[in-house]
N, C-alpha and C positions, 0 to 999 in steps of 0.2 A: 411447688412445695408439697410434700406429703402431708396428709391430715393426721398422720400417725404421731402420737406424742412420744416423748422419751420413755414414759412409763410403759406404753404398749410395745415399743421397740425392745425394751429391756425384758419384759415378761414373755414376749413371744419367743425370744432366744432362750430364756430359762425353760420355757415349756419344751422346746426342742431337746435341751439337755436332759430335763427331767423324764421325758418319755423314753430316753435310752438308758438313763442312769438312776436306779432306784435310791441311790444315796442322796440325791438332791431333794431337799425338803423346804417348803415355804411355810413360814409362820406369819400369819397376818392378824392385824388388830382391827378386824371388821372392815377391811378394805376390799374394793372390787376393781375388776378390769376384765375385758374379754378374755385375755390369756389366762388370768387367774381362774376364771370360771371354767376354762377347759381343764386346767390342772385339778380343780376341785371335783369336777364331774368325772374326768377320765382317769385321774391318778389320786383317788381319795386318800390312799395311805401315805401320800407325800404332801398333804395339805392340812394345815391346822389353823383354825380360826379361834383365837383366844377371846374374841369380843373386844370391846373398847377397854383394853387393859395392856397398854404398851410395855409397862414394866414386867408384867408376867410374860409377855412375848420374848423379851430379852432373856429372862431367866430360863424359860423353857428351851429357847434356842441354844443356850449354853449347854444344857443337859444333852440335847440331841447332838450337838457338835462333839461333846465328849464321848458319845457312843459311835462316832465315826461318820456322822451325817454331814453333808455340805449344806449349811443352813442359811436361809435368807429371811430376815425379820423385817417386815414391811408395814409402814403406816405413813400418815401425813408427817412431813419432815420435823416440825417443831415438837411433835409429841413422841416420835421414836428416838429423838436425840435428847432434847432438854429435859423432858419428863423422866428420862431413863438414865440420867448421867451416872448415878451411882452403880446401876447394874452394868452399864457399858464399861465404866472405869474398872470395876472389880473383875468382871468376866473377860472382857477383851483386853483391857490395859494391864491389869495386875496378873491375871491368870493366863493371859494370852490364848484364850480359847477362840478359835477362828470362826467368827460370826460376821456375815455380811449384813450390816444394818442399812436398809434401803428406805430413804425418805423422799416423798414426792412433794413438789410445791416449793422449790428453792426460792429464796428471796421473797418477792411479792407475788409468787405464783397463785396464792389464794387471796388475791387482791380484794375480792368481794366479801371476805369473811372477817376482816378487821385484824388488828395487831396481834391477837392471840394466835392467828394462823400465819402471820408473816414470820419467816425464819431468817433473821438478819444478824444472828450472833453465832450460828452453828460452826462456821469456819474457825472462829476464835476459840470456841470451847473445845471442839473436837481435835483441832490440831495441837492443843496443849497436852493431850494425852499421849504417853509413850505407847508404842506398838500398835497404834491405830492410824491407818492411812485414810485419806479422803479422795474420792473420785468426784470432782465437780464437773458433771457431764455437760457437754456443749451441744451435741446433736445426736441424731438417731444412730448414725454410724458408730459413734463412740459408745452410746448406750448398749448396743449389741456386743461391741468388743469388750466392754467392761464385764458384761455377763459372762463372756467366754473366759476372761482372765480369772474371775471370781470362782468359777466352777473348776477350772484347771488347777488353780493353786489356792485353796481355801486359806484365808488370812483374816485378821481383824481389820475390817474396812467399813467406811461409811460411804455409801453411794448416794450422791445428791442429784436428784432428777428434777428437771423443770416440768411444770404442768402444761405449759403452752406449746403447741406444735411449732417447731422452728425449722428453717431450712438446714440442709446439711452443709457444713463448712469443710469437713474432712473427707478424704477419699478412703475407700475400703482398703487401700494399700498402706495406710498410715500405721506405724508401729506405736500402738497405744500403751506399750510398757514404758515409754520414755517420760511421760508426764508433762512435756513441754513441746509445743509445736509453733514454728514461725509460719504464720499464715500469709503474711505479706512482708517482704523485705524493704528496708529503707536505708538510705545512706546516712541517716542521722538519728531521728527520733522514733520511738516506738510507744504504742499503747499496749500495756500488758493487762489482759482481762481474763475473767474466768466465768464459766457457765453462760447464762443467757447474755451477759454483758459483752461477751466476745462478738456477738452479732451486732450489738450497738457500736462496738469499736470498729468493726468492718464498715459500717455505714458512715461513721464519722470520718474514717480514713478516706472513703470515697469522696465525701464532701470537701475535705481538705485538699485532696488531689486536684479537684476542679478549680480550687483557688491557688494552685501552684505550690501547695505545702505538702511535700511527701512525708507521710508518717506510716511506719510499718505496724503490724499487729502480731502480737505473740499471745497464744492461748496457753495459759498456765492452768492445767486441769487436774493436777495431782499434788497433794501435800502429804508428807514433807516435800519441799521443793527438791527436784533433781538438780542439785547445785552446779555440778560440772556442765550439764547441758544448758542450764539457764544462763550461766555466766558466759558461755561461749556464744549464746544467742544474742546477748547484749554487749558483746565485746567491743563493738565499734559505735555503740549508741552514745550520742551526745546528751540526750535527755530522755527520761522515761516518764510516762503517765500511767498510773494504775487505775483500773476502773472496775468497780464491784457494786453489786446490789446487796450491801452488807455494811454494818457499822464499821467505821474506819479502824478502831482499836482491835488489833488481833487478827484482822482479815488478810485479804490478798496483799494490799499495799504494805502492811506490816511485814508479811513474809518476804516480800521483795526487798524491803529496806534491811531486814535482818540478814538476808543472804548477802547483799552487797557489803554491809558493814563487816560481817564476819570474815570476808575475804579482802577487805581493804580496798574495795572498788568505790571510787568517788564519782558519782554522776548525779546531777540534779534530778530529783524525783518529785512529781506532783501527784498526790493521792486524791482520787475522786471516788467518793462513796458517801455513806450516811454519817453525818457528824453527831456525836452524842448530844450536843447542845440542842439539836433539832428534835430529839426525843422520838417517841413513837407517833405513828400517823393514824389518826382516827377518821380520816376522810375516806369517802367512797367515790367510785366513779371509774374504776379500772386501774390497770397497772401504770398506764401513761400518766394518769392524773397524780398517782402517788409519786412517780418519778419527778414530776414537775414540782411537787411539794418539797422534795429534797434537792432540787437543782440537778437531777440526773436525767432530764429529758435531753434529747439530741441537741436542740439549740443551746441549752446551757452548757453542755459538754463541749460543743464546738467553741463557744466563747472562751471557756476556761482553758482549753488546749491552745487556742490561738494566742491568748495572753501569755501563757507559760512559755511558748516557743518564740515569742517576739523578741 
């Protein structure tokens, strides 16, 4: 597994684009990364640090985009999304100004920083806005591909990056414009996951296969859901389990259930994520510890999936 994080894979690719295209501009809220340092030092006219002022970053990005720039506004995920809701809603949603909002630390990525840094409502909030799409990035291959897509066709989008280095699940030949990928096929049941939890879904599928329980895995990595492709992927599924490091209301599981209901597809669905009644987590000890707190560690997920499929 590469030690490269999604953040570095993404910004390395943006650096390649920015070094050839002077219209690519990065607006950061006092964030760092090796690739960002290269842009700052080698392409200073394409790099703006607004300080710890995310709302200003979005407003400035909107002005730059209106002047024809391909703009990426970057900060820690909860602060570049939830703190900037009105700026994103007005500029990207209502005015449809093409800004790529880039947030790092999806889910419990900043596990050591407490609930202020956990971003477990962003899918619900951002997918409720018209004209704003979400890229919930799964691995480094996808991170680089999303950078290519964002530069090639500027649009209002939220790019959700994990902080933890994770192995690649996708091949470089994957068509990342589709938003849905079947990573493992199954004759009956599927786990539908997004972001880092897709890796957990693959691990759970491996463990269930050893017990003679075949379960496929679908990576749903873009919202709004590509409904035709998703419905085709689950066409023969007898049961679906959704898996997310996010509160259950409004997240991945909700998007799946809405898609099925809107098309009259009836299939039993079990949603695994964070229950509102469990509230926020004030415990420390790393990401796995927090997942255990919410029953999202691998043993708990295995138990829940087995019970649902029995």
